C-alpha positions in Angstrom: 86.4 115.4 77.0 87.4 118.5 75.1 87.8 120.4 78.4 90.1 117.7 79.7 92.3 117.4 76.6 94.5 120.5 77.2 95.4 119.1 80.6 96.4 115.8 79.1 98.4 117.3 76.3 100.2 119.7 78.6 100.8 116.9 81.1 102.2 114.7 78.3 104.6 117.4 77.1 105.8 118.1 80.6 106.1 114.4 81.4 108.3 113.9 78.3 110.7 116.6 79.6 110.7 115.0 83.0 111.4 111.5 81.8 114.2 112.8 79.6 115.9 114.2 82.6 118.4 112.2 84.6 117.1 109.1 86.5 116.2 109.0 90.2 117.2 106.4 92.8 119.3 103.8 90.9 117.9 100.3 90.3 119.8 97.4 91.8 120.5 98.7 95.2 119.7 95.3 96.7 122.4 93.5 94.6 125.0 92.4 97.2 128.2 94.4 97.4 131.2 92.2 98.2 133.5 94.9 99.5 133.9 95.1 103.3 135.0 98.4 104.8 136.4 98.7 108.4 134.0 100.4 110.8 130.8 99.4 108.9 128.0 97.7 110.8 126.2 94.6 109.4 122.5 94.3 110.2 121.0 90.9 109.3 117.2 90.5 109.2 114.7 87.9 108.4 112.1 89.0 105.9 108.5 87.6 105.8 106.4 89.1 103.0 103.2 88.9 101.1 104.8 90.6 98.2 105.2 88.7 94.9 108.7 87.9 93.7 110.2 90.6 91.4 111.4 89.9 87.9 114.3 92.2 88.3 117.0 92.8 91.0 114.5 94.2 93.6 113.8 90.7 95.0 110.2 91.5 95.8 107.8 93.7 93.9 104.7 95.8 94.9 102.3 93.1 93.6 100.6 90.5 95.9 102.1 87.1 96.3 99.9 84.0 96.4 101.7 82.7 99.5 104.1 84.3 102.0 107.7 84.3 101.1 110.9 84.5 103.2 114.4 85.9 102.8 117.5 86.8 104.7 119.1 90.2 104.0 122.2 91.8 105.5 122.6 95.6 105.2 126.0 97.2 105.6 125.7 100.6 107.4 128.5 103.2 107.0 130.8 104.0 109.9 129.1 106.1 112.6 131.6 108.9 112.1 130.2 109.5 108.6 126.5 109.6 109.2 123.8 111.0 111.5 121.5 108.9 113.6 118.2 108.6 111.8 119.7 109.0 108.3 119.4 106.4 105.5 122.2 107.1 103.0 121.1 105.9 99.6 123.6 105.1 97.0 123.7 107.6 94.1 124.8 104.8 91.8 125.4 101.1 92.0 127.3 99.4 93.3 127.2 101.7 96.3 130.2 102.6 98.4 130.0 100.9 101.9 132.1 103.8 103.3 129.3 106.3 102.6 126.2 104.4 101.6 123.8 101.8 102.9 124.4 98.7 100.8 123.4 95.1 100.9 126.2 92.7 101.7 124.1 89.6 101.5 120.7 88.5 100.3 119.1 85.2 99.7 115.6 83.7 99.3 114.6 81.1 101.9 112.1 78.4 102.3 110.0 78.3 105.5 112.1 75.6 107.1 115.3 77.6 106.3 113.7 80.7 107.7 112.9 78.8 111.0 116.4 77.5 111.2 117.9 81.1 110.7 115.5 82.5 113.3 116.1 79.9 116.0 119.8 80.3 115.6 119.7 84.1 115.8 117.2 84.4 118.7 119.2 82.2 120.9 122.1 84.7 120.7 120.0 87.5 122.2 120.3 88.1 125.9 116.5 88.2 126.5 115.6 86.2 123.4 113.7 89.3 122.2 112.2 89.8 118.7 111.3 93.0 117.0 108.8 92.9 114.1 108.7 96.0 111.9 105.6 96.7 109.7 106.2 99.6 107.3 103.6 102.1 106.1 102.2 102.8 102.6 104.2 104.2 99.8 107.1 101.9 100.6 109.0 99.9 98.0 110.7 96.7 99.2 114.1 98.4 99.3 112.6 101.3 101.3 111.4 99.0 104.0 114.7 97.0 104.2 117.0 100.1 104.5 114.7 101.9 107.0 114.4 98.8 109.3 118.2 98.3 109.2 118.6 102.0 110.2 116.1 101.6 113.1 117.9 98.4 114.4 121.3 100.0 114.2 120.4 103.5 115.6 118.1 102.2 118.4 120.8 99.8 119.7 118.2 97.2 120.3 119.7 93.7 120.8 116.9 91.8 119.2 116.2 89.4 116.3 114.9 91.7 113.5 112.0 90.5 111.5 110.7 92.7 108.6 107.1 92.0 107.7 106.6 93.7 104.4 103.3 93.8 102.6 102.6 94.7 98.9 103.0 98.5 98.6 103.6 100.0 95.2 105.8 102.7 96.6 103.8 105.6 95.2 101.6 108.3 96.9 99.2 107.8 94.1 98.6 104.1 95.0 96.9 104.7 98.3 93.8 102.6 97.5 95.9 99.7 96.3 98.1 99.8 99.3 95.1 99.9 101.6 93.6 96.8 100.1 97.0 95.2 100.2 97.1 95.8 103.9 93.7 94.0 104.2 95.2 91.2 102.1 98.1 90.8 104.5 96.5 90.8 107.9 96.1 87.0 108.1 99.7 86.4 107.2 100.8 88.9 109.9 98.6 87.2 112.5 100.1 83.9 111.6 103.6 85.3 111.9 103.0 86.9 115.3 101.2 83.8 116.6 104.1 81.5 115.6 106.6 83.9 117.3 104.5 84.1 120.5 104.2 80.3 120.7 107.8 79.5 119.9 109.5 78.2 123.1 112.8 79.8 122.0 111.3 83.3 122.1 111.4 85.3 125.3 109.2 88.2 124.2 108.0 90.0 121.0 107.9 93.7 120.3 106.0 95.2 117.4 106.8 98.5 115.7 104.4 99.7 113.0 104.4 102.9 110.9 101.6 104.7 109.2 99.2 102.3 107.4 101.1 99.5 108.9 99.4 100.2 112.1 96.0 99.3 110.6 97.2 95.8 109.5 99.0 95.4 112.8 95.9 96.1 114.9 93.8 94.0 112.7 96.2 91.0 113.1 96.2 91.5 116.9 92.5 91.8 117.0 92.0 88.6 115.1 94.5 86.9 117.4 92.6 88.0 120.4 89.3 86.9 119.0 90.8 83.5 118.3 92.7 83.1 121.6 90.7 85.2 124.0 93.5 87.8 124.3 96.7 88.9 122.6 99.2 86.2 123.3 101.2 87.1 126.4 104.7 87.0 124.8 103.7 90.1 122.7 104.8 92.7 125.2 105.3 96.0 123.4 103.3 97.4 120.5 104.6 100.8 119.2 102.5 102.7 116.9 104.3 105.4 114.9 102.2 108.0 113.0 99.3 105.6 112.9 97.1 106.1 109.8 94.0 104.7 111.5 90.6 106.4 112.1 90.2 107.0 115.8 86.8 105.3 115.8 88.1 102.2 114.1 91.0 102.1 116.6 88.5 102.1 119.5 86.6 99.3 117.9 89.8 97.3 117.4 90.9 97.9 121.0 87.6 96.6 122.3 88.4 93.2 120.9 91.9 92.8 122.2 90.9 91.2 125.5 92.8 91.6 128.8 95.5 92.1 129.7 96.7 94.1 126.7 100.3 94.6 125.6 102.1 97.8 126.5 101.0 100.2 123.8 103.0 103.3 122.9 101.7 105.8 120.3 103.8 108.5 118.6 101.7 111.4 117.3 102.3 114.7 115.6 99.7 117.3 114.9 101.8 118.7 112.0 101.8 115.3 110.2 100.9 116.4 106.6 100.6 112.9 105.2 97.9 112.1 107.8 96.1 115.3 107.1 95.8 114.3 103.5 94.6 110.8 104.6 92.0 112.5 106.8 90.6 114.4 103.8 90.6 111.3 101.6 88.7 109.2 104.1 86.5 112.1 105.4 87.3 110.9 109.0 87.2 113.1 112.0 90.8 112.4 112.9 93.6 109.9 112.3 95.1 108.5 115.4 98.6 109.7 114.6 97.6 113.4 114.5 95.5 113.8 117.6 96.4 116.2 120.4 96.8 113.8 123.4 96.1 116.7 125.8 92.6 117.3 124.5 89.5 115.5 125.3 88.2 112.9 124.7 91.7 111.6 123.7 93.4 112.4 127.0 90.9 110.4 129.1 90.7 107.5 126.7 94.5 107.2 126.5 94.7 107.3 130.3 91.9 104.7 130.8 93.6 102.3 128.4 97.0 103.0 129.9 98.3 103.9 126.4 101.6 105.8 126.5 101.6 108.8 124.1 104.6 110.8 122.9 103.7 114.0 121.1 106.4 114.8 118.5 104.7 117.9 117.2 107.5 120.3 118.3 110.2 117.9 117.0 111.9 119.0 113.8 113.5 116.5 111.3 114.4 116.5 107.7 111.1 114.8 106.7 109.1 117.5 104.9 105.8 115.7 105.6 106.6 115.2 109.3 105.5 111.6 108.9 108.7 109.8 109.7 109.8 111.5 112.8 109.9 108.3 114.8 112.8 107.0 112.7 114.6 110.2 111.8 114.9 111.7 115.2 117.9 110.4 117.2 116.1 110.8 120.5 113.0 109.0 119.4 114.8 106.1 117.7 116.9 105.6 120.8 113.8 105.7 122.9 112.4 102.8 120.9 115.5 100.8 121.8 115.0 101.7 125.5 111.4 100.7 125.4 112.3 97.3 124.2 115.2 96.8 126.6 113.6 98.0 129.8 110.0 96.8 129.4 108.4 99.7 131.4 104.7 99.2 132.1 103.8 102.4 130.4 106.2 107.6 109.8 107.3 107.3 103.5 110.0 108.4 103.2 110.0 108.8 99.5 107.5 111.6 98.9 108.6 114.1 96.4 107.4 117.7 96.1 105.5 116.9 92.9 103.9 113.9 94.5 102.3 116.1 97.2 101.0 118.4 94.5 99.3 115.4 92.8 97.9 114.2 96.1 96.3 117.5 96.9 94.8 118.1 93.4 93.6 114.5 93.2 91.1 114.9 96.1 88.8 111.9 95.8 91.0 110.3 93.2 89.0 111.5 90.2 90.7 111.3 86.8 90.2 115.0 86.2 92.0 115.9 89.3 94.7 113.3 88.5 95.3 114.8 85.1 95.4 118.3 86.5 97.8 117.2 89.2 100.1 115.7 86.6 100.3 119.0 84.8 101.4 120.7 87.9 103.8 118.0 89.0 105.5 117.1 85.8 107.7 120.3 85.6 108.7 119.7 89.3 109.6 116.1 88.3 112.4 117.4 86.2 114.3 118.2 89.3 112.6 115.9 91.8 113.7 112.3 91.3 111.2 110.7 93.6 108.2 112.3 91.8 109.7 111.4 88.5 109.8 107.7 89.4 106.2 107.7 90.4 104.9 109.7 87.5 106.1 107.3 84.8 103.8 104.5 86.1 100.8 106.8 86.6 101.0 108.3 83.1 100.6 104.8 81.6 97.4 104.3 83.5 95.9 107.7 82.9 95.1 107.4 79.2 93.1 104.2 79.7 90.9 105.5 82.4 89.9 108.9 81.2 87.1 107.8 78.9 85.5 105.5 81.5 85.7 108.2 84.1 84.1 110.8 81.8 81.2 108.4 81.0 80.6 107.5 84.6 80.7 111.2 85.7 78.2 112.0 83.0 75.9 109.3 84.3 76.1 110.8 87.8 75.2 114.2 86.5 72.3 113.1 84.3 70.7 110.3 86.4 68.0 111.4 88.8 68.8 110.6 92.4 66.9 107.7 94.0 64.1 108.7 96.4 
């Protein structure tokens, strides 16, 4: 314990400086802004979530709800002349300015019957009665998922009914384990949602877009659907997997249960995806699906045999320092997504701070010693890095209560003879 104390003391001092600095992303960005500005675009979406209701203005938290909840949210996007395709312009303060910021212009909770009424009214307005379901990845707060999906809908130009399926992520790189278990917790709810859409007589077809860890819960839901029905229901036409944080062996196992015929599957990969490289180290896997080289064996033959379309985004440069969100930030890729939905050919958190990445690397297998050392390195960075600062405050509260237990369990591992 004495060897660890200097790390904790130094981390506490640096963290105090960090928390005394100016705040990060403002709270209350989901509070509706009444002002309407000419040239803005309104994107209305139906939200289906396994998150618990929030006790503040965030609507939904990162905790797990006992039953699925529903809401309607309308996001106002600034005029095209003032933004770049692929960009989410967060307000620097609330209320945001619709001329320059993404803001919410309407938000309300809904019962299941109200959600069905909204959905049936909206889908009937679409030329092909198409639906797009978006499943975000890990390290996404509720507002992250809402604004990102609104950006994708607007920039892709897809004329679809947008449905955001958002599962309980705590919005921190340090909560990978919790997020992973939350994805497991949410797969039945996603299967129920996709089944209801695929069986709705008002629906023409369903497309699914998943990012990062959202790919795992998506394929688990589709796998369960196929086992239950003999195949993935036929109205589910397109499944687009962006930077999938899925072990390649697990993906093969999931695919084997999908039945035939399968939906049109498109995978967006990038060998320079740093977030997936960290995930690979954490899980000790050979490779994550989203970082493979599709021109190398055995991947090339397997993709061809399954008729999976693969887009290699490795050479593509975006503002995402982790190279994990290229699918949404690249103008060409996000427009390609809209084209895929429209033409039906038979063919990545956004909130990572510099300090967060330092913590993730030093944490390794999520030991408390690594966690404490990582906080020491990250806290000075947090003074100038708002996203890291937001995440560190919650982690600091948990650190003190877990150090003693971890030290005792580590001592036991060192002093107990291995079983024969």
